[in-house]
C-alpha positions in Angstrom: -0.2 -0.2 0.1 1.1 3.7 -0.4 3.0 5.4 2.7 3.9 8.7 3.4 6.5 10.4 1.4 6.0 7.3 -1.2 6.5 9.4 -4.6 7.1 6.5 -6.7 4.9 3.2 -7.5 4.2 1.0 -4.9 6.2 -2.4 -4.5 5.1 -4.9 -6.7 3.3 -7.9 -6.0 2.9 -9.4 -8.8 5.1 -10.5 -11.8 3.2 -8.0 -14.6 3.6 -5.0 -11.6 7.3 -6.0 -11.5 7.8 -5.5 -15.2 5.8 -2.2 -15.2 8.0 -1.0 -12.6 11.1 -2.2 -14.8 9.4 -0.4 -17.9 9.2 2.6 -15.8 13.0 3.0 -15.0 13.8 1.8 -18.5 11.6 4.8 -19.7 13.0 7.2 -17.6 16.2 6.7 -17.8 15.8 7.6 -21.7 13.9 10.5 -20.6 16.8 11.6 -18.2 19.1 11.0 -21.0 17.1 13.3 -23.7 16.6 16.0 -21.0 20.2 16.5 -20.4 21.5 16.3 -23.9 19.0 19.0 -24.7 19.8 21.3 -21.9 23.6 20.8 -22.4 23.2 21.8 -25.9 20.8 24.9 -25.1 23.3 26.0 -22.7 26.3 26.1 -24.8 23.9 28.0 -27.4 23.3 30.6 -25.4 26.6 31.2 -23.7 29.1 30.3 -26.8 30.4 33.2 -29.4 31.1 30.7 -32.4 29.4 31.8 -35.5 29.5 30.4 -39.1 28.5 32.8 -42.1 28.8 30.2 -44.4 26.6 27.5 -43.0 23.7 26.8 -45.5 22.8 23.4 -44.7 24.1 20.3 -42.8 22.6 17.3 -44.1 24.5 14.9 -42.1 23.5 16.6 -38.7 19.8 16.6 -40.1 19.9 12.9 -40.9 21.2 12.2 -37.6 18.4 14.1 -35.6 15.7 12.4 -38.1 16.6 8.9 -37.5 18.3 8.9 -33.8 14.7 9.9 -31.9 13.2 7.2 -34.3 15.3 4.7 -32.7 15.0 6.1 -29.2 11.2 5.8 -29.8 11.6 1.8 -30.9 13.6 1.1 -27.9 10.0 2.3 -25.5 7.9 1.2 -28.1 8.8 -2.5 -28.3 9.2 -3.2 -24.5 5.8 -1.4 -24.2 3.9 -3.2 -26.8 5.2 -6.8 -25.0 3.6 -5.5 -21.9 0.5 -4.4 -23.5 -0.2 -8.3 -25.0 1.1 -9.8 -21.4 -1.5 -7.6 -19.9 -4.2 -8.7 -21.8 -3.4 -12.6 -22.1 -5.5 -14.8 -19.9 -3.7 -17.9 -18.9 -5.8 -20.6 -18.0 -7.2 -18.9 -14.7 -8.2 -21.2 -11.7 -10.7 -19.1 -10.2 -13.1 -16.4 -11.8 -13.8 -13.5 -9.4 -16.6 -11.0 -10.5 -16.6 -7.6 -9.1 -19.8 -5.2 -9.5 -19.4 -1.4 -8.7 -22.2 0.2 -7.3 -22.6 3.7 -6.0 -20.5 3.4 -3.3 -19.5 -0.1 -2.3 -18.3 -3.3 -4.2 -20.2 -6.7 -4.9 -18.3 -9.8 -5.3 -19.3 -13.4 -6.7 -17.0 -16.3 -7.1 -18.2 -17.6 -10.3 -16.9 -21.0 -10.0 -18.8 -21.6 -6.8 -22.5 -21.5 -6.1 -23.9 -19.0 -4.0 -20.7 -17.3 -2.7 -21.2 -13.7 -3.5 -21.0 -11.0 -0.6 -20.9 -6.9 -0.7 -17.7 -5.0 0.7 -18.6 -1.4 2.4 -15.8 0.2 3.7 -15.5 0.5 7.4 -16.8 3.6 9.1 -14.4 5.7 10.9 -16.0 5.5 14.1 -16.3 1.6 13.9 -12.5 1.1 13.3 -10.3 -1.4 15.2 -6.6 -0.2 16.0 -4.9 -2.8 13.4 -7.6 -1.1 10.6 -6.7 1.5 8.0 -9.1 4.6 7.9 -10.6 4.6 4.7 -9.0 1.9 3.5 -10.4 -1.2 5.4 -13.5 -3.1 4.3 -15.9 -5.2 6.5 -15.6 -8.1 3.9 -12.3 -8.7 2.0 -11.6 -10.5 -0.9 -9.8 -13.8 -0.3 -7.8 -15.4 -2.9 -4.7 -18.0 -3.2 -1.5 -16.7 -3.7 0.7 -18.1 -6.9 -2.6 -19.0 -9.2 -3.5 -17.2 -11.9 -7.1 -15.0 -11.0 -9.6 -14.0 -13.7 -11.6 -10.7 -12.8 -14.7 -9.7 -14.6 -15.8 -6.1 -13.9 -19.0 -4.3 -14.4 -21.3 -1.6 -12.9 -24.8 -1.2 -12.1 -25.4 2.5 -11.9 -22.4 4.5 -13.4 -18.6 4.1 -14.4 -16.6 2.9 -11.8 -12.7 1.5 -12.0 -11.2 -1.5 -10.2 -7.7 -0.6 -8.9 -5.2 -2.6 -7.1 -1.8 -0.7 -7.7 0.5 -3.2 -6.2 -0.8 -5.9 -8.4 -0.9 -3.5 -11.5 -4.6 -3.9 -11.9 -6.7 -1.1 -13.0 -9.8 -1.5 -15.2 -13.1 0.2 -15.9 -16.4 -1.0 -14.3 -18.8 0.2 -16.9 -22.7 -0.6 -16.9 -24.0 -2.8 -19.6 -20.2 -4.0 -20.3 -18.3 -7.0 -18.7 -14.5 -6.1 -18.9 -11.7 -8.7 -17.9 -8.3 -9.0 -16.9 -6.0 -11.2 -15.1 -3.3 -11.3 -12.3 -1.0 -13.4 -10.0 -0.4 -12.6 -6.7 3.3 -13.9 -5.5 3.4 -13.3 -1.9 0.8 -13.4 1.0 -0.6 -10.4 2.6 -3.2 -7.6 2.4 -3.8 -5.6 -0.7 -5.5 -2.1 -1.1 -6.7 -0.3 -3.8 -9.7 2.3 -4.4 -12.1 3.2 -7.0 -10.2 5.5 -9.7 -12.8 6.8 -11.6 -14.8 9.5 -10.2 -18.6 8.3 -9.7 -20.3 10.5 -7.2 -20.4 12.1 -4.1 -18.8 9.3 -1.8 -16.3 8.2 -4.8 -13.5 8.0 -2.3 -15.0 6.0 0.3 -15.5 2.4 -1.7 -12.0 0.9 -1.1 -11.0 -2.7 -2.1 -9.1 -5.1 -0.2 -7.6 -8.3 -1.4 -6.1 -10.7 1.4 -3.4 -13.4 -0.2 -3.5 -16.6 1.4 -2.0 -20.0 0.9 -4.0 -22.9 -1.1 -4.8 -24.9 1.7 -6.2 -22.1 4.0 -7.9 -20.7 0.9 -9.7 -24.3 0.5 -10.7 -24.3 4.2 -12.4 -20.8 3.7 -14.2 -21.7 0.3 -15.4 -24.8 2.7 -16.4 -22.6 5.9 -18.5 -20.3 3.4 -20.2 -22.8 1.3 -21.2 -24.9 3.9 
């Protein structure tokens, strides 16, 4: 989850988010190199007194500053396209979770099991325990097994919402009348917090998401307790 003075991305808890972090750093390095080079050239132009009255054209430098930006863009575009295809790929999911956005709470359905569904509301500030996070904790968490492919189907009943968990690299719109899907894999146990990321009305800030990732044997016990 985000912490005080955290200006960067959250620590990754899925392989896709780890790749997104690498791509962010890769692109930022290229941008820093371009910025330093252009700043140096502009500084030298302002403060030197060199002149050439006979310079009318320079085909060599024009070829260089046409081809070089294209090559730099390729170094950004190819990793980006690779990540886009990876994020869109659904790899034989073990569990399908359906998230339904409402004003202003989430409903969840475990599609692989009969009658396993619940609403998830934010815990009001006056009902928080000492170990809860204000505006982030919910009364019913999503329970998912770690190290397994999870498919999530997202929709809404009223207005557009957005189901977002930054540490998993997941952000997908919940649109009324439309079913969007994506997948993720959680590679460590713990709690993962998210929020609705599409302005959806007065209480937009108060519909958080909490995923609890647990080993498969504990997940099976939880499922058995919910169904029986």
